[in-house]
VOGU-3710 file (C-alpha; in Angstrom, 3 decimals, decimal comma):
1> mprrlpsrlr> -0,309/0,689/0,097  1,214/3,766/-0,642  2,896/4,857/2,269  0,463/7,121/4,709  1,341/10,293/5,591  2,464/10,938/9,657  -1,185/11,059/11,857  0,430/15,224/12,630  -0,667/15,976/9,364  -4,044/14,226/8,538
11> hapttlfaav> -6,841/16,733/8,653  -5,201/19,650/9,307  -6,213/22,777/8,280  -4,156/25,049/5,204  -6,324/28,263/5,131  -6,265/31,233/7,601  -10,094/30,977/6,997  -9,872/27,893/9,160  -7,780/29,108/11,993  -9,484/32,018/12,591
21> mlalavgnvr> -13,271/29,134/12,376  -11,180/26,870/14,797  -10,645/30,093/17,445  -14,052/31,208/16,516  -15,674/28,103/17,329  -13,042/27,134/20,718  -15,196/29,997/21,835  -18,080/28,665/20,554  -17,846/25,825/23,327  -17,411/28,251/26,354
31> aqspgtdqvp> -20,806/30,523/25,193  -23,015/28,259/24,137  -24,192/27,205/27,856  -25,172/30,119/30,164  -22,644/29,240/32,609  -19,113/28,081/31,596  -18,621/24,531/31,077  -15,163/22,881/33,458  -13,622/21,365/30,048  -10,435/22,389/28,683
41> ppqdtpypgt> -10,095/23,568/24,928  -8,195/21,591/22,280  -4,337/21,804/21,720  -2,797/20,755/18,903  -0,425/19,049/21,362  0,463/14,929/21,616  -1,752/12,533/24,186  1,210/10,834/26,534  0,829/7,180/25,785  -1,826/4,931/24,298
51> ialhvdasdt> -5,225/4,415/25,080  -6,228/0,600/24,538  -10,432/0,161/23,479  -11,665/-3,081/23,967  -15,212/-3,696/22,447  -17,522/-6,617/23,333  -19,783/-6,758/20,201  -20,775/-10,494/20,597  -24,468/-9,556/22,521  -26,235/-9,962/19,209
61> vqgifrvhet> -29,772/-10,838/21,060  -29,688/-7,507/23,710  -27,524/-5,597/21,607  -25,463/-4,309/24,697  -22,253/-3,182/23,509  -19,435/-3,535/26,528  -16,558/-1,490/26,387  -13,046/-1,218/28,354  -10,928/1,622/28,017  -7,001/1,384/29,312
71> ipvaagpltl> -5,840/5,318/29,722  -2,734/6,125/29,983  -3,090/9,185/32,850  -0,855/11,272/34,757  -2,189/12,622/38,409  -4,250/15,374/38,339  -7,813/16,619/36,846  -8,542/15,020/34,033  -11,499/15,309/32,038  -13,273/12,734/28,884
81> lypqwipgdh> -15,229/14,148/26,776  -17,604/11,668/24,687  -17,811/12,407/21,021  -20,263/15,354/20,454  -20,263/17,027/16,919  -20,673/13,477/14,576  -18,693/13,804/10,864  -20,870/12,952/8,249  -24,270/13,889/10,250  -23,067/17,523/10,180
91> sptgpiamla> -24,702/17,971/13,775  -24,426/17,575/17,527  -26,163/13,441/17,548  -23,607/11,950/19,377  -26,308/9,695/21,860  -25,081/10,859/24,977  -28,180/8,722/26,595  -27,151/5,370/25,237  -24,141/5,094/27,496  -24,490/3,801/30,841
101> glrlsaggkp> -22,757/1,878/34,237  -19,652/4,281/33,692  -17,288/3,097/35,586  -13,634/4,443/36,023  -11,129/2,519/38,745  -7,424/2,841/39,148  -5,654/-0,335/40,681  -8,644/-1,902/41,382  -10,018/0,966/43,339  -12,762/3,140/42,377
111> imwkrdkynv> -12,219/6,972/40,940  -15,872/9,212/41,404  -16,403/11,018/38,031  -18,655/13,714/38,222  -20,129/15,141/35,097  -20,044/18,813/33,313  -22,129/21,144/35,264  -23,418/22,821/31,176  -21,620/20,124/29,244  -23,241/16,519/29,660
121> yafhldvpag> -20,679/14,983/27,040  -18,233/15,891/29,725  -17,096/13,953/32,511  -14,442/15,259/35,367  -12,483/13,397/37,633  -9,167/13,847/40,081  -6,468/10,816/39,159  -5,115/10,416/42,639  -1,680/10,877/42,665  0,876/8,043/41,632
131> vssleaqfey> -1,715/6,574/39,561  -0,747/5,726/35,627  -3,395/4,120/33,956  -6,822/4,570/34,585  -9,406/2,069/34,120  -12,599/3,136/31,855  -15,822/1,054/31,568  -18,917/1,072/30,089  -21,939/-0,109/28,013  -23,302/1,480/24,284
141> lsprndgfei> -26,633/0,862/24,535  -28,210/0,639/21,125  -31,643/0,442/19,891  -34,226/-2,260/20,613  -37,067/-0,565/18,476  -35,714/0,078/15,617  -32,893/1,430/14,174  -31,082/-1,653/15,066  -27,711/-1,495/15,255  -26,676/-5,420/15,712
151> tdrmmdmews> -28,934/-8,369/15,145  -28,418/-11,397/15,234  -26,890/-11,428/12,245  -25,337/-8,477/11,265  -23,836/-4,828/12,705  -22,731/-2,032/12,206  -20,284/-0,447/14,586  -18,819/3,216/15,033  -15,758/3,686/17,476  -17,269/7,551/18,062
161> klslypaghf> -20,057/5,912/19,876  -18,057/3,436/21,886  -15,651/5,539/23,238  -14,308/8,610/25,641  -11,558/10,101/24,988  -9,158/13,074/26,971  -10,036/16,442/26,653  -7,586/19,022/25,902  -6,232/18,062/22,425  -7,045/17,668/19,261
171> sraitfapsv> -8,298/14,208/18,279  -5,571/13,276/15,117  -2,530/14,201/18,293  -4,261/10,823/20,103  -2,988/7,761/19,924  -5,548/4,283/20,246  -5,020/0,151/20,241  -8,608/-0,228/18,877  -10,081/-4,091/19,225  -13,103/-5,656/19,094
181> tlahgwqlgt> -14,689/-9,839/19,750  -17,488/-10,147/17,398  -20,025/-13,055/17,620  -18,810/-16,535/16,936  -18,056/-17,369/13,344  -18,288/-13,670/12,354  -16,692/-11,590/9,811  -16,224/-8,254/9,386  -15,020/-4,942/7,003  -14,131/-1,915/7,725
191> aletssqsgn> -10,452/0,437/6,975  -8,975/-0,126/10,303  -5,691/-2,012/9,494  -5,333/-5,760/11,487  -2,209/-6,229/13,503  -3,334/-10,011/14,855  -6,681/-12,273/14,844  -6,837/-14,605/18,287  -10,274/-16,823/18,337  -13,408/-14,195/18,202
201> tttfkpvtfn> -11,016/-10,812/18,848  -9,698/-8,731/16,233  -6,726/-6,468/17,400  -6,019/-3,258/15,026  -2,986/-1,277/14,584  -2,282/1,854/16,805  -4,497/4,356/14,668  -5,297/8,545/15,912  -8,547/9,142/17,266  -9,933/10,411/14,011
211> nlvdspiyag> -9,518/7,633/11,849  -10,329/5,707/14,567  -14,004/7,505/14,614  -13,579/7,661/10,581  -13,315/3,845/10,455  -16,550/2,125/11,556  -16,751/-1,854/11,324  -19,795/-3,994/9,471  -19,747/-7,344/10,645  -21,833/-10,434/10,445
221> qhfkrvdlnp> -22,687/-14,254/10,148  -22,992/-14,385/6,146  -19,893/-12,117/4,782  -18,794/-11,731/0,946  -16,027/-9,191/-0,012  -15,676/-8,321/-3,846  -12,904/-6,959/-5,227  -14,276/-3,602/-6,817  -10,281/-3,075/-7,897  -8,599/-6,210/-10,147
231> ggktpvhldi> -5,360/-4,913/-10,904  -5,115/-1,460/-9,697  -2,570/-0,379/-7,413  -4,986/0,907/-5,074  -7,364/-2,179/-3,491  -11,677/-1,059/-3,429  -13,567/-4,154/-1,834  -17,654/-4,349/-1,022  -17,433/-5,659/1,913  -21,185/-6,954/2,101
241> vadapkylem> -22,880/-8,504/5,158  -26,288/-9,857/4,592  -29,374/-11,035/5,943  -28,881/-14,943/4,253  -26,779/-16,376/2,077  -28,335/-15,652/-1,509  -28,649/-12,331/-0,513  -24,725/-11,627/-1,240  -24,559/-13,528/-4,587  -23,827/-10,700/-7,737
251> speqlkvhra> -24,455/-11,163/-11,333  -21,615/-10,556/-13,820  -23,314/-7,783/-14,827  -24,265/-6,571/-10,946  -20,096/-7,213/-10,807  -19,831/-5,114/-13,943  -21,262/-1,631/-13,194  -19,728/-1,692/-9,749  -16,506/-2,203/-11,060  -17,102/0,575/-13,349
261> lvtqavslfg> -17,995/2,868/-10,104  -14,803/2,978/-9,387  -13,365/3,235/-12,936  -15,501/6,092/-13,157  -15,056/8,278/-10,398  -11,276/8,271/-10,185  -11,428/9,186/-13,930  -13,374/11,643/-13,252  -11,280/13,035/-10,276  -8,130/11,961/-11,563
271> shhydhydfl> -6,467/11,260/-7,702  -7,837/9,230/-4,938  -7,343/10,086/-1,285  -6,761/6,879/0,150  -4,718/3,800/0,317  -7,650/1,303/0,202  -11,540/1,769/0,292  -13,323/-0,263/1,575  -17,907/-0,366/0,735  -19,870/-1,464/4,094
281> fslsdvlagn> -22,435/-2,671/2,600  -25,256/-4,353/4,897  -28,394/-5,827/3,164  -31,151/-6,255/5,605  -35,024/-5,648/6,046  -33,974/-5,772/9,883  -30,292/-3,930/10,357  -30,771/0,400/10,274  -30,546/1,696/6,521  -27,590/4,248/6,232
291> gtehhqssed> -25,448/6,514/4,159  -22,272/7,396/5,929  -18,830/8,837/4,197  -15,631/8,314/5,572  -12,245/8,541/3,630  -11,140/5,264/2,918  -14,962/3,341/4,200  -18,525/4,323/3,966  -21,166/2,783/5,605  -24,187/1,921/3,349
301> gmdadyftaw> -27,338/-0,346/3,917  -30,396/-1,054/1,772  -33,072/-3,774/1,522  -31,812/-7,826/1,220  -32,776/-8,290/-2,198  -30,772/-5,342/-3,347  -28,885/-8,018/-6,182  -31,730/-10,556/-5,979  -34,920/-8,213/-7,094  -32,148/-5,813/-9,004
311> adnapnrdll> -34,731/-5,043/-12,165  -36,692/-4,028/-9,320  -34,179/-1,589/-7,129  -33,526/1,725/-9,214  -34,415/4,079/-6,996  -31,727/4,839/-3,848  -29,351/2,855/-6,162  -26,619/5,755/-6,099  -25,942/5,688/-2,716  -22,646/4,069/-3,694
321> aheyvhswng> -21,600/5,915/-5,765  -22,961/9,379/-3,236  -20,630/8,039/-0,484  -17,839/7,315/-2,672  -17,602/10,547/-4,041  -17,667/11,595/-0,411  -13,864/10,583/-0,298  -12,777/13,481/-2,102  -15,701/15,991/-1,785  -15,790/16,203/1,970
331> kfrrpadlwt> -13,417/14,120/3,426  -10,019/15,501/1,436  -11,967/18,498/0,132  -14,004/19,977/3,794  -15,892/23,609/4,311  -13,542/25,520/6,626  -16,169/26,097/8,976  -16,505/22,245/9,070  -13,032/21,035/10,681  -13,095/21,115/13,827
341> pnfnvpmgds> -10,128/19,955/16,033  -11,867/17,076/17,823  -15,576/16,138/18,402  -16,530/18,258/20,723  -16,199/21,503/19,317  -19,476/22,977/17,098  -19,351/21,965/13,351  -20,341/25,213/10,929  -22,493/23,837/8,170  -22,785/26,512/5,819
351> llwvyegqtq> -21,194/25,499/2,839  -23,328/22,023/3,009  -24,349/23,237/-0,719  -20,808/22,346/-2,254  -20,401/19,098/0,610  -23,701/17,634/-0,214  -25,054/19,413/-3,008  -22,749/18,402/-5,256  -21,284/15,275/-3,764  -25,574/14,634/-5,011
361> ywgfvltars> -25,300/15,984/-8,487  -22,039/13,501/-8,576  -23,866/10,519/-6,996  -26,844/10,499/-9,744  -24,632/11,309/-12,436  -21,718/8,475/-11,675  -24,244/6,031/-10,783  -25,917/7,070/-14,631  -21,686/6,781/-16,283  -21,129/3,283/-14,156
371> gmwtpqqfrd> -24,501/2,086/-15,930  -25,673/0,743/-12,280  -28,249/3,088/-13,822  -30,161/3,396/-17,410  -30,181/6,856/-19,077  -34,067/6,699/-18,651  -34,066/5,733/-14,993  -31,461/8,940/-14,644  -33,711/10,987/-16,385  -36,568/9,824/-14,149
381> alamvaanyd> -35,345/10,365/-11,258  -33,771/13,586/-12,562  -37,663/14,413/-13,175  -38,699/14,054/-9,908  -36,296/16,164/-7,699  -36,732/18,970/-10,531  -40,783/18,602/-9,783  -40,259/19,110/-5,822  -38,702/22,829/-6,422  -40,621/23,459/-9,466
391> rnragfqwrt> -43,991/22,684/-7,449  -43,585/21,469/-4,290  -40,771/23,844/-1,857  -43,153/27,318/-1,470  -40,956/27,162/1,957  -38,429/28,759/-0,438  -40,525/32,065/0,424  -39,322/32,692/3,587  -35,935/30,485/3,588  -32,784/30,529/1,418
401> ledttndpta> -31,355/27,274/0,013  -28,017/27,950/2,710  -30,893/28,363/5,660  -31,460/24,303/5,229  -27,833/24,231/5,879  -28,928/24,413/9,062  -30,876/21,749/9,395  -28,861/18,636/10,651  -28,385/20,916/13,987  -32,528/22,161/13,905
411> arrsglpyrs> -34,120/19,435/13,514  -31,682/16,611/13,596  -33,802/14,944/10,988  -37,048/14,457/13,085  -40,135/13,970/11,421  -41,354/17,468/10,724  -45,717/18,587/10,050  -45,670/20,310/6,540  -42,051/19,837/4,606  -42,772/21,940/1,836
421> wqmsedyysg> -42,717/24,778/4,450  -40,039/24,136/6,703  -38,402/22,412/4,104  -35,782/20,313/5,651  -31,946/19,901/4,461  -32,618/21,062/0,694  -29,437/22,179/0,478  -28,812/18,112/-1,003  -31,036/18,387/-3,523  -31,569/21,726/-4,215
431> gqmlwlavda> -27,754/21,820/-4,043  -27,632/19,020/-7,079  -30,184/21,623/-8,974  -27,634/24,471/-8,658  -24,875/22,143/-9,963  -26,816/20,843/-12,530  -26,917/24,580/-14,289  -23,255/25,209/-13,058  -22,758/22,358/-14,976  -24,666/23,681/-18,020
441> riralthdgk> -23,555/27,211/-17,847  -19,884/26,481/-18,070  -20,788/24,112/-21,228  -22,523/26,769/-22,643  -19,931/29,911/-21,894  -17,184/27,531/-23,041  -19,349/26,242/-26,895  -18,896/22,444/-25,015  -14,942/22,582/-24,494  -15,052/22,147/-21,079
451> slddfaraff> -17,403/21,020/-17,655  -18,633/20,671/-14,645  -15,901/17,607/-14,360  -12,810/20,056/-14,884  -14,017/21,923/-11,748  -13,929/18,339/-9,891  -10,527/17,995/-11,160  -9,182/20,486/-10,499  -10,815/21,489/-6,793  -10,898/17,574/-5,571
461> gvddgsyvtk> -8,160/16,321/-7,256  -5,412/17,874/-5,506  -2,913/16,524/-4,372  -2,980/13,009/-5,492  -2,758/10,553/-3,170  -2,733/12,907/-0,063  -4,759/12,059/3,373  -4,139/15,963/4,680  -7,285/17,242/4,182  -7,572/21,054/3,032
471> tytfddvvaa> -10,282/23,218/3,687  -12,414/25,518/1,211  -14,534/28,966/1,556  -17,184/30,142/-1,254  -14,460/32,290/-2,380  -12,441/29,061/-3,329  -15,426/27,787/-5,136  -15,626/31,079/-7,021  -12,066/31,061/-7,890  -12,151/27,521/-9,161
481> lngvakddwa> -14,748/27,553/-11,220  -13,562/31,356/-13,011  -10,514/29,088/-13,488  -12,298/26,950/-15,552  -14,168/29,527/-17,096  -14,729/33,193/-16,516  -17,969/34,557/-15,123  -19,815/35,896/-12,018  -20,115/33,538/-10,600  -20,177/34,853/-6,971
491> tflharvdtl> -23,806/36,503/-7,676  -24,374/33,582/-10,212  -24,080/31,237/-6,715  -25,499/33,866/-4,724  -28,964/34,510/-6,540  -29,266/30,636/-5,975  -27,401/30,097/-2,713  -28,336/32,971/-0,597  -32,039/34,818/-2,053  -34,921/33,954/-1,770
501> nppltnglag> -37,040/31,756/-4,465  -34,128/30,380/-6,060  -34,304/29,388/-10,068  -33,177/26,224/-9,100  -34,850/24,695/-12,148  -33,415/27,393/-14,384  -30,613/25,351/-15,366  -32,344/22,596/-15,994  -33,464/24,405/-19,448  -30,086/24,887/-20,416
511> tgwklvytdq> -29,293/20,928/-20,705  -31,010/20,612/-23,510  -34,687/19,368/-21,652  -37,721/20,189/-19,448  -39,600/19,248/-16,947  -43,113/18,417/-17,999  -46,204/16,801/-16,379  -48,815/13,969/-17,862  -51,047/11,796/-16,179  -48,745/8,815/-16,125
521> ptayekqyns> -46,250/8,262/-13,723  -42,672/6,730/-14,834  -41,273/3,114/-14,593  -38,736/4,812/-12,461  -41,272/6,599/-10,115  -43,737/3,357/-10,132  -40,357/1,420/-8,214  -39,863/4,420/-5,933  -43,835/3,593/-4,362  -43,957/0,261/-4,164
531> rpepsrhlyn> -40,789/-0,560/-2,380  -41,007/-2,059/0,853  -38,319/0,057/2,583  -40,198/2,225/5,148  -38,198/5,685/3,697  -39,027/5,191/0,591  -42,937/3,405/0,944  -44,706/6,803/0,302  -47,472/7,308/-3,004  -47,048/10,691/-4,141
541> fawsigltmn> -49,860/13,292/-5,380  -47,601/16,044/-4,125  -47,663/17,207/-7,856  -51,721/16,451/-8,691  -53,865/16,999/-5,123  -50,850/18,398/-2,925  -50,625/14,844/-0,411  -47,921/12,429/-0,108  -48,354/9,148/2,226  -47,656/5,713/3,652
551> dkgqvndvrw> -48,831/2,655/2,496  -51,561/2,806/5,188  -53,274/5,691/3,809  -51,583/7,817/6,982  -50,775/11,528/5,283  -47,172/12,234/5,045  -46,986/15,866/3,990  -49,479/18,485/2,501  -47,917/20,158/-0,216  -48,344/23,679/1,445
561> ggpafkagvs> -50,431/26,117/-0,255  -52,032/23,618/-2,312  -55,352/21,580/-2,937  -55,880/19,434/-0,243  -53,975/22,256/2,120  -56,804/24,514/1,166  -58,790/22,110/2,159  -57,791/21,566/5,676  -56,047/18,300/5,206  -53,334/17,795/8,493
571> tgatleavng> -50,664/15,600/7,855  -50,840/12,923/10,617  -54,352/11,949/9,130  -55,007/8,379/7,925  -56,700/8,325/4,962  -59,977/5,688/5,038  -62,179/6,874/2,188  -62,400/8,402/-1,236  -65,620/9,613/-2,630  -67,434/6,804/-0,369
581> qtystevlkd> -65,234/4,201/-1,427  -62,659/2,367/0,678  -59,187/4,061/0,385  -56,544/2,906/-2,067  -54,535/4,171/-3,986  -56,264/3,073/-6,801  -59,288/4,411/-5,763  -57,740/7,862/-5,219  -55,914/7,619/-8,719  -59,010/6,771/-10,390
591> aiaaakggkt> -61,040/9,739/-8,031  -58,672/12,822/-9,105  -58,349/11,387/-13,121  -62,425/11,575/-13,203  -62,913/15,094/-11,505  -60,345/16,493/-14,560  -62,387/19,476/-15,819  -65,250/18,472/-14,003  -66,733/20,914/-10,889  -67,144/18,246/-7,783
601> piqlllkyqg> -64,717/17,912/-5,243  -62,991/15,314/-3,671  -64,876/14,145/-0,901  -61,773/13,135/1,059  -62,963/11,524/4,617  -59,935/11,122/7,374  -59,756/9,377/10,634  -57,370/12,418/12,590  -57,057/12,342/17,081  -59,908/9,899/17,293
611> gyrtvpvdyh> -62,417/11,502/14,838  -63,739/11,588/11,061  -64,439/14,013/9,440  -64,943/14,104/5,435  -63,447/17,143/3,708  -63,804/18,615/-0,156  -61,316/18,769/-2,011  -61,515/21,285/-5,037  -58,943/19,995/-7,566  -59,663/19,132/-11,177
621> egpqyphlvr> -56,382/19,462/-13,247  -56,347/15,133/-13,124  -53,161/13,432/-12,261  -49,861/14,995/-12,560  -46,081/13,099/-12,576  -43,197/14,598/-13,828  -41,153/13,606/-16,858  -38,477/15,198/-18,939  -38,681/15,613/-22,754  -36,033/16,952/-24,912
631> vegtpdylsq> -36,087/20,546/-26,498  -35,447/20,101/-29,942  -33,231/22,597/-31,640  -30,614/22,371/-28,732  -27,587/20,832/-27,797  -28,450/17,616/-25,845  -26,043/18,736/-22,390  -27,739/15,840/-20,197  -26,813/12,814/-21,999  -23,089/14,381/-23,213
641> iiaark> -23,037/14,957/-18,870  -24,166/11,208/-17,925  -21,977/9,194/-21,088  -19,225/7,152/-19,815  -15,844/8,795/-19,479  -13,527/6,407/-21,154
//
């Protein structure tokens, strides 16, 4: 494997702006409470010694992870931190409530600890004289009702949930020697490098804490490792854990397109910033689905039948591409206010429309370039995204795209009663539409001589092989765009990022395609609506009557200002009948079609808060489903964008 850079150099801020943001962030730690916490601010000084961390993850029945740490210490005050601000979550989501049974001891004698008065993630103690090693034990109690992190067949283990670390140091300056004990017969995938194996216990090579947190483990009873870069100098593997052996099987064509994803991504960026990469991939109907980026791996979770029902599984197939792109965009290149010295200093999310928005764009594009989507599936998926910003984001009347970068902290991805008005992390898909417009504009300015590919290579593809995080600001993005094609990019971006009612769908026309609505859904949308995964099982009438519902008829969202909203329909209500007929999706579809051009309202019988009421919805425009169609006489940039690169 290529030589790794010294740990003290990895993830270092590289701009003056980053240094200023660091100082402000450290100050914010002390300013976030009415009082002042007693947590020492992080310094870029090495923590003496190596912390031994062992996790017993063999309890697959009760889902209890048992943690034991041996921490080198010196006599005097010590503060231990539980990670709070989790990279990839962009928010203070460290599950401190799930830590239980914390016991500290030295030489067999207990040592008392006290939680900080204003910071629940901090534990203070006094190390007695003569003590050089502290033992810390606790349990992490993983969710047992839903969002499972461990089942009787597999697990997703994140070190940030299973470790305490000393305050007062950058995370890159603290070294851990991690090990894990799995259930008997289980195999694992991780970006960590193995030092030794004894029975069910694996010991890994010492690693800095920032890289440990960045290197989760997927393990399971049914495991398969697939080489996605055969013959290449840099290994890339798909480490699959599945509910049953049959779900591990890949067809030759499936293997081909997954390998093509790697070659297309490297071709796009012209570099890599890992010495090996592992897609940690769970295929399960029990383990929680996931999608979290890391520098040399990613956590990816899909339904068990991802491979076995491939023909019906196009929606969300862009997950692997999205998380892979983050190795370049988000892990290597990172917004300056998102870089923090440890995991308990607040992050700033102002440039997530680049970090996540452009990643969302490339995730779609690389899924098509690799052949994991057909061109038609790509267009159908993009049509649904465009339709949301054409008809279903009234919230832009009061919020900007940039303001939605605050959602990870403000909403914590909780359910929202009126998403079209409140909006939720629209920097993903709204950012995607913005970068589509940028790509089309570059092509037009250069007469199709250059594209956003050139920006990707110049901005994310620099310093091939480097692991040093390279931060950036808004001005850096503008300068890089001007390096590709001269224009007033600052004004162009500001008009879409920090103004109300941004023209996010305008860029579609610049690609040679336009958004239209017909009375029939695309094949892609039919799949999207029919899959059993709860997060996707929504019947989408947002662009017509203004409702989305789950398979039980419960209203998931009401389009703000739409026909159903004006009639008084509320989220959370359950649709029981339509025009006197027992509700089904087909009954509602037929009623919407029958009402077209008429004057009689559609009668919805709703059950809500223990009562029933009939709501007349005055809608007569018929079914509305989004499609993309060519604009004749214009360059077909969209087809060029998704064409595979040689």
